[in-house]
Rosetta silent file (secondary structure, phi, psi, omega in degrees, C-alpha in Angstrom):
SEQUENCE: MYFCIFSFNRGRFLENCVESIEHCVQDPVILIFDDESNDPETVSILDALSKHYQVIQPEKTEALAYKCGGLYNNMQSSLSYIPEGELVYFVQDDTQLVRKLNEQDINDIECFFNEHPDAAFLHHAFVRQKNRSYNQKTMEYHQDSHAYIRNDSNRSSGIYFSALSIAHVDRLKAANWVFKPTEKENELQARTKFSKMGIMRDPFVMWLPSVPCYRGKVKTLALTLAEKKQNCGFYPFEILSDEKNRAFKVRHAKILPTAEDFLTVSNATLKKPWITHPLQSQPLLKWLNKLEINLRKWSR
SCORE:     score description
SCORE:     0.000 S_00000001
   1 L     0.000  130.851 -175.737   70.421 -162.831   -2.834 S_00000001
   2 E  -103.656  112.101  177.272   68.279 -162.815    0.311 S_00000001
   3 E  -103.045  126.657  174.184   67.727 -159.358    1.828 S_00000001
   4 E  -109.398  118.616  178.063   66.110 -159.074    5.249 S_00000001
   5 E  -104.921  132.121 -179.836   64.896 -155.549    6.038 S_00000001
   6 E  -109.316  126.974 -166.386   64.040 -154.654    9.636 S_00000001
   7 E  -132.646  145.589  169.098   61.402 -151.920    9.952 S_00000001
   8 L  -157.684  109.585  168.198   59.537 -149.845   12.502 S_00000001
   9 L    57.281   31.711  175.518   57.380 -146.794   11.828 S_00000001
  10 L  -134.526   70.674 -171.480   59.489 -145.247    9.031 S_00000001
  11 H   -57.889  -48.980  179.323   57.417 -145.942    5.931 S_00000001
  12 H   -60.052  -38.279  177.749   59.195 -143.582    3.518 S_00000001
  13 H   -68.645  -40.911  177.394   62.525 -144.925    4.553 S_00000001
  14 H   -62.024  -45.149  178.514   61.413 -148.533    4.168 S_00000001
  15 H   -59.432  -40.784  177.716   60.014 -147.782    0.733 S_00000001
  16 H   -64.375  -43.258  179.234   63.335 -146.155   -0.248 S_00000001
  17 H   -61.262  -44.744  178.470   65.318 -149.097    1.027 S_00000001
  18 H   -62.224  -46.252  179.853   63.198 -151.568   -0.987 S_00000001
  19 H   -60.831  -36.738 -179.295   63.452 -149.439   -4.144 S_00000001
  20 H   -67.862  -36.373  177.899   67.240 -149.251   -3.792 S_00000001
  21 H   -66.808  -45.232  178.928   67.503 -153.040   -3.601 S_00000001
  22 H   -57.109  -37.700 -176.005   65.269 -153.396   -6.660 S_00000001
  23 H   -75.956  -31.197 -168.900   67.442 -150.906   -8.536 S_00000001
  24 H  -105.310  -12.311 -175.149   70.809 -152.331   -7.583 S_00000001
  25 L  -127.758  135.874  179.345   70.293 -156.111   -7.445 S_00000001
  26 L   -83.833  122.587  176.221   69.038 -158.485  -10.072 S_00000001
  27 L    54.888   54.771  178.787   66.132 -160.693   -8.886 S_00000001
  28 L   -75.499  154.267  166.261   66.546 -160.183   -5.117 S_00000001
  29 E   -98.960  117.317 -175.394   64.511 -162.029   -2.543 S_00000001
  30 E  -113.228  125.830  175.223   63.258 -159.373   -0.074 S_00000001
  31 E  -120.982  130.552 -174.739   61.832 -160.233    3.317 S_00000001
  32 E  -110.677  122.280  178.658   60.483 -157.434    5.474 S_00000001
  33 E  -111.043  105.793 -176.377   60.454 -157.958    9.245 S_00000001
  34 E  -103.393  138.347 -172.081   58.305 -155.230   10.795 S_00000001
  35 L   -90.722   48.205  179.131   58.310 -154.567   14.534 S_00000001
  36 L    58.366   52.817  178.221   54.486 -153.984   14.682 S_00000001
  37 L   -58.471  140.558  178.030   54.502 -150.484   13.177 S_00000001
  38 L  -122.590    1.203  174.958   51.423 -148.404   14.091 S_00000001
  39 L   -69.120  126.335 -173.544   52.166 -145.255   12.089 S_00000001
  40 H   -55.780  -41.936 -178.431   49.340 -144.918    9.485 S_00000001
  41 H   -66.611  -40.381  179.464   51.668 -144.051    6.574 S_00000001
  42 H   -67.170  -38.960  176.239   53.968 -146.934    7.407 S_00000001
  43 H   -61.600  -41.264  178.688   51.045 -149.378    7.722 S_00000001
  44 H   -64.152  -42.682  179.856   49.785 -148.281    4.321 S_00000001
  45 H   -67.221  -40.337  174.825   53.220 -148.744    2.767 S_00000001
  46 H   -57.461  -43.078  179.839   53.591 -152.147    4.406 S_00000001
  47 H   -62.428  -41.684  179.434   50.274 -153.172    2.931 S_00000001
  48 H   -66.386  -44.900 -178.922   51.365 -152.094   -0.552 S_00000001
  49 H   -66.253  -29.832 -178.375   54.712 -153.870   -0.224 S_00000001
  50 L   -66.137  -15.174  177.267   53.040 -157.085    1.016 S_00000001
  51 L   -76.542  -15.052 -178.461   51.527 -157.503   -2.441 S_00000001
  52 L  -119.008  -29.431 -176.915   55.058 -158.058   -3.801 S_00000001
  53 L  -134.646  158.451  178.726   57.137 -159.244   -0.847 S_00000001
  54 E   -75.251  126.606  175.857   56.667 -161.235    2.327 S_00000001
  55 E  -111.274  123.524 -174.281   56.044 -159.011    5.352 S_00000001
  56 E  -121.437  134.633  175.948   56.596 -160.766    8.657 S_00000001
  57 L  -122.759   84.684 -175.799   55.730 -159.609   12.158 S_00000001
  58 L   -65.028  160.935  172.503   57.315 -162.231   14.463 S_00000001
  59 L   -67.149  143.484  176.839   56.371 -162.809   18.035 S_00000001
  60 L  -123.260  150.485  176.077   58.536 -160.795   20.425 S_00000001
  61 L  -107.856  151.033 -178.549   59.473 -161.288   24.035 S_00000001
  62 H   -57.278  -36.831 -178.886   59.742 -158.468   26.475 S_00000001
  63 H   -62.206  -33.416 -178.577   63.364 -159.317   27.207 S_00000001
  64 H   -96.220    1.305 -173.029   64.326 -158.826   23.570 S_00000001
  65 L  -100.125    6.089 -173.189   62.131 -155.846   22.883 S_00000001
  66 L   -83.620  -87.630 -160.985   63.896 -153.168   24.889 S_00000001
  67 L   -60.094  -46.828  179.428   66.953 -151.371   23.662 S_00000001
  68 L  -110.205   36.072 -174.294   66.684 -151.823   19.896 S_00000001
  69 L    61.100 -140.952  178.951   63.033 -152.659   19.829 S_00000001
  70 L   -98.590   23.914 -174.244   62.612 -156.196   18.465 S_00000001
  71 H   -54.355  -57.122 -173.569   65.565 -155.903   16.100 S_00000001
  72 H   -70.854  -32.509  173.101   67.667 -158.799   17.375 S_00000001
  73 H   -63.428  -41.722  179.664   64.618 -161.015   17.986 S_00000001
  74 H   -70.995  -34.163  175.635   63.573 -160.388   14.392 S_00000001
  75 H   -60.933  -41.985  178.111   67.127 -161.072   13.149 S_00000001
  76 H   -61.631  -43.851  178.459   66.931 -164.426   14.897 S_00000001
  77 H   -58.256  -37.803 -173.608   63.555 -165.159   13.279 S_00000001
  78 H   -62.734  -28.762 -176.452   64.950 -164.270    9.871 S_00000001
  79 H   -60.652  -30.180  179.977   67.481 -167.129    9.957 S_00000001
  80 H   -74.517  -10.793  178.506   64.728 -169.686    9.562 S_00000001
  81 H   -93.718   -5.394 -174.910   63.688 -168.101    6.251 S_00000001
  82 L  -102.007  123.063 -179.033   67.077 -168.487    4.589 S_00000001
  83 L   -62.161  155.253  176.395   67.762 -171.743    2.667 S_00000001
  84 L   -55.720  133.478  177.942   70.769 -173.876    3.431 S_00000001
  85 L    89.668   -3.918 -179.377   73.915 -172.617    1.628 S_00000001
  86 L  -102.201  148.665  171.540   72.689 -169.062    1.219 S_00000001
  87 E   -87.877  154.771  174.603   74.040 -165.873    2.727 S_00000001
  88 E  -116.014  135.136 -178.456   71.677 -163.311    4.296 S_00000001
  89 E  -103.724  103.940  179.560   72.035 -159.576    3.647 S_00000001
  90 E   -83.376  125.206  172.744   70.850 -157.672    6.729 S_00000001
  91 E  -135.747  167.876 -177.310   69.649 -154.114    6.139 S_00000001
  92 E  -129.132  161.820 -173.407   67.420 -151.733    8.074 S_00000001
  93 L   -60.728  -22.186 -179.137   64.704 -149.269    7.014 S_00000001
  94 L   -97.302   20.721  174.242   67.021 -146.273    7.505 S_00000001
  95 E  -121.789  169.602  173.565   69.640 -147.715    5.105 S_00000001
  96 E  -155.393  160.627  168.847   69.760 -148.136    1.367 S_00000001
  97 E   -79.825  146.740 -171.956   71.888 -149.609   -1.361 S_00000001
  98 L  -123.575   -2.198  178.039   73.920 -146.975   -3.191 S_00000001
  99 L  -154.458  156.082  179.277   75.419 -148.750   -6.210 S_00000001
 100 L   -73.106  140.293  177.644   74.607 -151.583   -8.596 S_00000001
 101 L   -95.531  146.000  173.336   76.098 -155.004   -7.838 S_00000001
 102 L  -129.827 -174.877 -174.714   77.676 -157.227  -10.468 S_00000001
 103 H   -60.986  -34.204 -179.503   79.178 -160.693  -10.594 S_00000001
 104 H   -66.210  -37.955  176.438   82.557 -159.459   -9.325 S_00000001
 105 H   -60.609  -42.431  176.598   80.920 -158.040   -6.201 S_00000001
 106 H   -62.686  -40.142 -178.891   79.312 -161.416   -5.500 S_00000001
 107 H   -64.815  -39.473 -179.522   82.632 -163.168   -6.073 S_00000001
 108 H   -64.871  -38.791  179.372   84.361 -160.814   -3.624 S_00000001
 109 H   -66.482  -43.183  179.098   81.777 -161.570   -0.931 S_00000001
 110 H   -67.396  -35.117  178.282   82.138 -165.329   -1.457 S_00000001
 111 H   -59.217  -43.572 -178.783   85.951 -164.881   -1.467 S_00000001
 112 H   -58.919  -47.251 -177.550   85.938 -163.435    2.002 S_00000001
 113 H   -69.776  -30.415  176.176   83.991 -166.328    3.506 S_00000001
 114 H   -69.013  -40.099 -176.517   86.130 -168.869    1.611 S_00000001
 115 H   -79.382  -20.852 -179.149   89.410 -167.287    2.808 S_00000001
 116 L  -125.320   81.220 -174.816   88.080 -166.963    6.408 S_00000001
 117 L   -66.761  -13.668 -179.918   86.320 -170.256    7.186 S_00000001
 118 L  -101.365    5.640 -179.657   85.853 -169.203   10.825 S_00000001
 119 L   -92.989  146.126  176.128   84.157 -165.860    9.982 S_00000001
 120 L  -123.901  -10.376 -176.172   80.363 -165.394   10.031 S_00000001
 121 E  -133.704  137.538  176.280   79.916 -161.661    9.402 S_00000001
 122 E  -132.343  116.955 -176.281   80.983 -159.270    6.641 S_00000001
 123 E   -76.348  126.482 -175.201   80.164 -155.583    6.975 S_00000001
 124 L  -111.073   16.850 -178.576   78.786 -154.266    3.687 S_00000001
 125 E  -109.718  156.447  175.151   78.385 -150.611    4.606 S_00000001
 126 L   -67.004  158.322  177.934   80.591 -147.577    4.037 S_00000001
 127 E   -97.906  166.911 -169.309   82.511 -146.212    7.032 S_00000001
 128 L  -100.990  147.157 -178.611   81.908 -142.735    8.490 S_00000001
 129 H   -64.033  -35.792 -177.759   83.954 -139.563    8.152 S_00000001
 130 H   -62.310  -17.348  178.541   83.616 -138.823   11.886 S_00000001
 131 H  -107.701   19.156 -172.877   85.678 -141.947   12.559 S_00000001
 132 H   -53.026  -48.395 -177.614   88.288 -141.245    9.873 S_00000001
 133 H   -59.165  -49.163  178.885   91.289 -141.147   12.166 S_00000001
 134 H   -62.062  -42.686  179.831   90.350 -144.386   13.929 S_00000001
 135 H   -59.885  -43.180  179.695   89.523 -146.070   10.631 S_00000001
 136 H   -63.315  -31.846 -179.291   92.912 -145.151    9.148 S_00000001
 137 H   -81.684  -26.307 -169.741   94.716 -146.605   12.161 S_00000001
 138 H  -114.827  -17.320 -176.777   92.725 -149.843   12.435 S_00000001
 139 E   -90.684  112.343 -179.676   91.483 -150.932    9.016 S_00000001
 140 E  -108.424  129.685 -176.309   94.031 -153.236    7.372 S_00000001
 141 E   -84.976  135.335  179.952   93.424 -154.391    3.831 S_00000001
 142 E  -116.266  103.422 -175.937   93.736 -158.164    3.077 S_00000001
 143 H   -58.656  -38.176 -175.556   94.265 -158.697   -0.638 S_00000001
 144 H   -65.149  -26.448 -179.195   93.490 -162.424   -0.491 S_00000001
 145 H  -115.745    5.535  176.110   89.964 -161.813    0.768 S_00000001
 146 L    54.191   40.634 -178.861   89.282 -158.392   -0.810 S_00000001
 147 E  -148.257  158.076  172.626   88.322 -157.000    2.617 S_00000001
 148 E   -93.017  148.249  172.828   89.550 -154.835    5.459 S_00000001
 149 E  -134.605  134.529 -176.507   89.877 -156.317    8.940 S_00000001
 150 E   -76.273  140.332  176.092   90.349 -154.122   12.033 S_00000001
 151 L   -90.105    6.315 -179.611   93.563 -154.629   14.024 S_00000001
 152 L   -96.337  123.871  178.139   91.777 -153.345   17.176 S_00000001
 153 L  -112.924    5.715 -172.919   90.463 -156.063   19.509 S_00000001
 154 L   -99.122  -18.739 -178.342   89.646 -153.793   22.486 S_00000001
 155 L   -65.011  147.531 -173.231   86.643 -151.907   21.117 S_00000001
 156 L   -82.562   -6.356  179.201   83.286 -153.027   22.598 S_00000001
 157 L  -157.866  159.911  172.599   81.538 -153.260   19.203 S_00000001
 158 L    83.601    4.277  179.093   82.147 -153.392   15.446 S_00000001
 159 L   -99.622  -43.755  178.594   85.170 -155.741   15.469 S_00000001
 160 L  -109.519  -17.839 -172.939   83.429 -159.136   15.342 S_00000001
 161 L  -149.113  145.939  166.811   79.827 -158.186   14.788 S_00000001
 162 L  -146.781  138.090  176.779   77.503 -155.626   13.201 S_00000001
 163 L   -64.875  -23.245  175.608   73.765 -155.715   12.865 S_00000001
 164 L   -99.672   95.175 -172.313   74.298 -154.262    9.393 S_00000001
 165 L  -163.170  171.014  169.072   76.173 -157.064    7.685 S_00000001
 166 E   -98.164  129.598 -176.446   76.160 -160.066    5.422 S_00000001
 167 E  -117.117  140.816  176.275   75.898 -163.230    7.565 S_00000001
 168 E   -88.787   98.133 -169.845   76.921 -166.823    6.783 S_00000001
 169 H   -62.438  -41.722 -177.978   73.737 -168.530    7.986 S_00000001
 170 H   -61.434  -38.988  179.619   75.110 -172.105    7.943 S_00000001
 171 H   -70.298  -36.667  175.862   77.992 -171.069   10.222 S_00000001
 172 H   -60.240  -48.234 -179.178   75.653 -169.286   12.580 S_00000001
 173 H   -63.419  -42.415 -179.596   73.452 -172.353   12.866 S_00000001
 174 H   -61.530  -30.481 -179.280   76.427 -174.703   13.270 S_00000001
 175 L   -90.573    6.015 -175.959   77.660 -172.531   16.152 S_00000001
 176 L    54.174   41.216 -178.665   74.196 -172.489   17.794 S_00000001
 177 L   -69.600  133.605  171.909   74.140 -168.722   17.461 S_00000001
 178 L  -131.999  124.448 -178.991   71.235 -166.906   19.131 S_00000001
 179 L   -63.561  135.453  179.366   71.067 -163.141   18.822 S_00000001
 180 L   -90.454  170.515 -175.971   71.329 -161.351   22.151 S_00000001
 181 L   -70.388  -18.480 -175.367   69.324 -158.215   23.178 S_00000001
 182 L  -131.302  158.944  177.148   72.177 -155.691   22.696 S_00000001
 183 H   -59.852  -43.214 -179.638   74.993 -154.963   20.228 S_00000001
 184 H   -59.395  -41.902  179.419   77.582 -155.342   22.955 S_00000001
 185 H   -65.585  -37.310  178.060   76.309 -158.764   23.928 S_00000001
 186 H   -68.967  -35.582  175.213   76.343 -159.880   20.295 S_00000001
 187 H   -62.954  -44.173 -179.718   79.886 -158.585   19.898 S_00000001
 188 H   -66.520  -38.360  179.069   81.011 -160.571   22.915 S_00000001
 189 H   -65.582  -43.746 -179.736   79.255 -163.690   21.686 S_00000001
 190 H   -63.094  -34.234  178.980   80.822 -163.362   18.183 S_00000001
 191 H   -61.148  -33.491 -175.652   84.271 -163.093   19.780 S_00000001
 192 H   -82.847  -21.277 -173.366   83.791 -166.515   21.367 S_00000001
 193 H  -110.523  -26.279 -170.019   82.454 -168.219   18.245 S_00000001
 194 L  -135.929  166.234  170.662   83.988 -166.619   15.141 S_00000001
 195 L   -79.827  177.666 -173.007   87.030 -164.791   13.737 S_00000001
 196 L   -64.401  149.042  175.555   86.863 -161.068   13.118 S_00000001
 197 L   -65.511  138.960  170.635   84.260 -159.483   10.885 S_00000001
 198 E   -87.637  161.238  173.916   85.459 -158.287    7.511 S_00000001
 199 E  -122.352  119.406 -173.580   84.663 -154.868    6.044 S_00000001
 200 E   -55.322  135.518  174.097   84.049 -154.929    2.327 S_00000001
 201 L   -59.214  -40.771 -177.317   86.666 -153.161    0.159 S_00000001
 202 L  -125.043   78.595 -176.660   83.823 -151.968   -2.037 S_00000001
 203 L   -67.977  169.140 -176.766   80.738 -151.685    0.177 S_00000001
 204 L  -142.054   10.281 -177.755   77.287 -150.965   -1.251 S_00000001
 205 E  -129.507  147.917  173.717   75.057 -150.040    1.701 S_00000001
 206 E  -149.315  146.285  169.272   74.861 -146.917    3.893 S_00000001
 207 E   -68.901  140.166  170.187   72.780 -145.522    6.738 S_00000001
 208 L   -69.997  145.102  179.884   70.946 -142.392    5.686 S_00000001
 209 L   -78.787  158.019  173.287   72.141 -139.261    7.491 S_00000001
 210 L    48.502   50.450 -176.031   70.088 -137.233    9.996 S_00000001
 211 L   -89.702  135.625  170.546   67.409 -139.908   10.389 S_00000001
 212 L   -66.258  145.452 -175.310   64.548 -139.521   12.918 S_00000001
 213 L  -146.965  175.201  174.963   64.678 -142.471   15.303 S_00000001
 214 L  -123.117  161.787  172.818   63.348 -144.279   18.293 S_00000001
 215 E  -125.943  109.155 -175.540   65.088 -145.801   21.307 S_00000001
 216 L    63.440   36.634 -179.423   63.438 -148.977   22.423 S_00000001
 217 L    64.003   15.389 -179.809   60.419 -148.044   20.256 S_00000001
 218 E  -116.649  138.569  172.192   60.056 -144.867   22.355 S_00000001
 219 L  -112.720  104.256 -178.189   60.519 -141.287   21.210 S_00000001
 220 L   -73.417  166.021  174.555   61.300 -139.237   24.268 S_00000001
 221 H   -60.095  -43.159 -179.756   60.804 -135.465   24.530 S_00000001
 222 H   -61.698  -38.913  177.731   64.564 -135.001   24.525 S_00000001
 223 H   -68.229  -39.608  176.707   64.892 -137.091   21.393 S_00000001
 224 H   -62.098  -43.531  177.208   62.140 -135.118   19.686 S_00000001
 225 H   -62.926  -41.023 -178.306   63.849 -131.834   20.585 S_00000001
 226 H   -65.298  -39.049 -179.994   67.203 -133.218   19.300 S_00000001
 227 H   -62.669  -40.113 -179.288   65.593 -134.224   15.989 S_00000001
 228 H   -71.905  -39.416 -179.829   64.292 -130.693   15.431 S_00000001
 229 H   -65.497  -35.963 -177.945   67.657 -129.124   16.432 S_00000001
 230 L   -90.982    3.470  178.338   69.574 -131.425   14.063 S_00000001
 231 L    57.537   45.011 -178.362   67.077 -130.903   11.237 S_00000001
 232 L   -69.851  147.859 -177.569   66.432 -134.612   10.956 S_00000001
 233 L  -174.983 -156.742 -178.335   64.426 -135.800    7.986 S_00000001
 234 L  -104.980  107.010 -176.287   64.435 -137.963    4.878 S_00000001
 235 L  -126.272   78.747 -179.582   67.691 -137.584    2.960 S_00000001
 236 L   -70.122  159.713  177.987   68.157 -140.488    0.541 S_00000001
 237 E   -91.016  152.369  167.351   71.310 -141.059   -1.450 S_00000001
 238 L   -75.370  140.913  172.147   71.784 -140.882   -5.184 S_00000001
 239 L   -73.071  132.992 -179.106   72.649 -144.254   -6.723 S_00000001
 240 L   -58.253  137.114  173.599   76.187 -144.096   -8.080 S_00000001
 241 L   -66.216  166.719  178.672   76.312 -143.758  -11.853 S_00000001
 242 H   -61.290  -37.890 -179.789   78.087 -146.519  -13.748 S_00000001
 243 H   -65.153  -46.377 -179.966   81.090 -144.219  -14.199 S_00000001
 244 H   -67.570  -32.777  177.550   81.286 -143.326  -10.516 S_00000001
 245 H   -64.621  -46.502  179.157   80.791 -146.979   -9.563 S_00000001
 246 H   -61.925  -43.162 -179.616   83.737 -148.028  -11.734 S_00000001
 247 H   -62.643  -38.659  178.340   85.908 -145.195  -10.334 S_00000001
 248 H   -64.174  -41.195 -174.083   85.054 -146.240   -6.778 S_00000001
 249 H   -77.640  -20.737  179.184   85.976 -149.855   -7.398 S_00000001
 250 L   -97.268    2.434  176.486   89.346 -149.152   -9.082 S_00000001
 251 L   -62.603  161.140  177.059   90.603 -146.790   -6.330 S_00000001
 252 L   -71.106  141.850 -177.262   93.613 -147.851   -4.334 S_00000001
 253 L   -60.343  -22.026  176.376   92.684 -149.926   -1.261 S_00000001
 254 L   -68.343  -20.274  173.588   94.455 -147.368    0.970 S_00000001
 255 L   -83.229  102.400 -174.410   91.641 -144.992    0.138 S_00000001
 256 L   -67.738  152.889  178.241   89.010 -146.142    2.603 S_00000001
 257 L   -78.508   71.447 -179.597   85.353 -146.348    1.600 S_00000001
 258 E   -84.058  125.878 -174.723   84.287 -143.304    3.592 S_00000001
 259 H   -51.751  -50.867 -175.345   80.659 -142.416    2.860 S_00000001
 260 H   -63.630  -19.404 -179.855   81.077 -138.671    2.756 S_00000001
 261 H   -82.139  -24.570 -171.762   83.876 -139.017    0.158 S_00000001
 262 H  -124.015  -15.426 -172.322   81.833 -141.023   -2.368 S_00000001
 263 L  -111.215  152.116 -178.473   78.102 -140.624   -1.715 S_00000001
 264 L  -125.687  126.590  175.453   75.745 -137.730   -2.469 S_00000001
 265 E   -72.797  135.556 -168.029   72.513 -136.902   -0.707 S_00000001
 266 L   -83.210  -21.790 -169.512   69.898 -136.438   -3.428 S_00000001
 267 L  -128.419   14.252 -179.333   67.636 -133.762   -1.982 S_00000001
 268 L  -166.634  163.876  172.673   69.772 -131.542    0.329 S_00000001
 269 L  -112.780  106.713 -176.305   73.243 -130.258    1.118 S_00000001
 270 L  -102.888  145.743  179.086   74.122 -131.476    4.588 S_00000001
 271 L   -64.215  142.279  176.997   77.058 -130.483    6.726 S_00000001
 272 L  -106.813  147.215   -4.355   79.857 -133.091    6.924 S_00000001
 273 L   -67.734  152.140 -176.559   80.486 -135.220    8.752 S_00000001
 274 L   -69.239  148.900  176.821   76.889 -136.307    8.566 S_00000001
 275 L   -70.682  128.366 -179.704   74.790 -136.694   11.704 S_00000001
 276 L  -102.418  -17.175  178.307   74.373 -140.382   12.487 S_00000001
 277 L  -153.611  139.430 -178.735   72.021 -139.962   15.479 S_00000001
 278 L   -54.223  -31.314 -178.647   69.905 -136.980   16.657 S_00000001
 279 L   -86.317    3.187  178.063   71.657 -137.057   20.018 S_00000001
 280 L   -62.711  130.362 -179.191   75.121 -136.852   18.492 S_00000001
 281 L    59.090   30.755  177.828   77.072 -133.941   20.040 S_00000001
 282 L  -128.231   70.382 -171.289   74.085 -133.129   22.262 S_00000001
 283 H   -59.688  -41.867 -179.187   75.265 -134.075   25.788 S_00000001
 284 H   -66.290  -48.699 -178.780   72.460 -132.351   27.740 S_00000001
 285 H   -64.591  -34.378  179.937   69.659 -133.774   25.548 S_00000001
 286 H   -66.079  -39.427  178.517   71.375 -137.215   25.615 S_00000001
 287 H   -67.015  -43.281  177.214   71.377 -137.097   29.448 S_00000001
 288 H   -62.811  -38.774  177.576   67.694 -136.027   29.477 S_00000001
 289 H   -60.966  -45.933  179.150   66.805 -138.791   27.057 S_00000001
 290 H   -61.588  -42.819  177.599   68.439 -141.376   29.287 S_00000001
 291 H   -59.210  -45.547 -178.818   66.679 -139.964   32.310 S_00000001
 292 H   -65.181  -39.930  176.848   63.286 -140.105   30.692 S_00000001
 293 H   -60.937  -43.148  178.641   63.800 -143.722   29.562 S_00000001
 294 H   -66.467  -37.812  177.039   64.789 -144.715   33.067 S_00000001
 295 H   -64.075  -37.452  177.592   61.819 -142.941   34.569 S_00000001
 296 H   -64.164  -40.401  178.387   59.538 -144.809   32.162 S_00000001
 297 H   -63.976  -43.331 -175.628   61.110 -148.126   33.288 S_00000001
 298 H   -71.026  -24.724 -175.160   60.716 -147.335   36.959 S_00000001
 299 L   -88.571   -2.166  179.565   57.085 -146.274   36.576 S_00000001
 300 L   -64.873    0.000    0.000   56.008 -149.567   34.933 S_00000001
């Protein structure tokens, strides 16, 4: 299994992500694509990880380096590292694996792509409690492919594409896929080239809650204030025990894989639904953050 981790200036999170893969997957191939981190702790951790795994810092263009840093440029670079016939498992430094995978999990993943020959992406992450109502209305389970598929085609993202997904590399290359600079553009491109993205019945990845973040590799004053207000920090998940893993997998498919229902933060008790971004429910700070980013652009 080929895991590509995309990293920038979050050393502890990156280390946790790598350790979770090592714990949950037998003999993984891990490739770390770092977006030129300059945080001393992160640089030190990258150096340590480079003794065991390949750490890659691809060339970036200014056009692809804005909104999500060099994420999509690095995702494009990663495709050249994946052998023909292999799937790629995209994860990010602020995510982790939360349960051990077995042969049945691998079979379910392969089943989705076999049953949907026009699909290129399969979402392998849990869904969020804050979207519970929408998820219940739109996620339809398909027994033949062991996956949910959304019945909503109007949403601007998350129907055909997610940056956090398993990708069928051969199909991407056959379709001359090139990652675009933003999530919305990649969603639109995927609509024209592939059928809808699946959502795993039994996902195994999740974003950590209340994570400090950057926007375009920049941490504005508003974002810094929001992080303090939301008590952002390092809150890793416990790996599901074998018993909990079995119980999760034998649940009825109508019980959606909502993260807050099945996962436990290992070092804190956080209010649910979990915060997914420091600016969540912070309209004033969100406006100030956008203003500061625009001012930075205009002053270049």
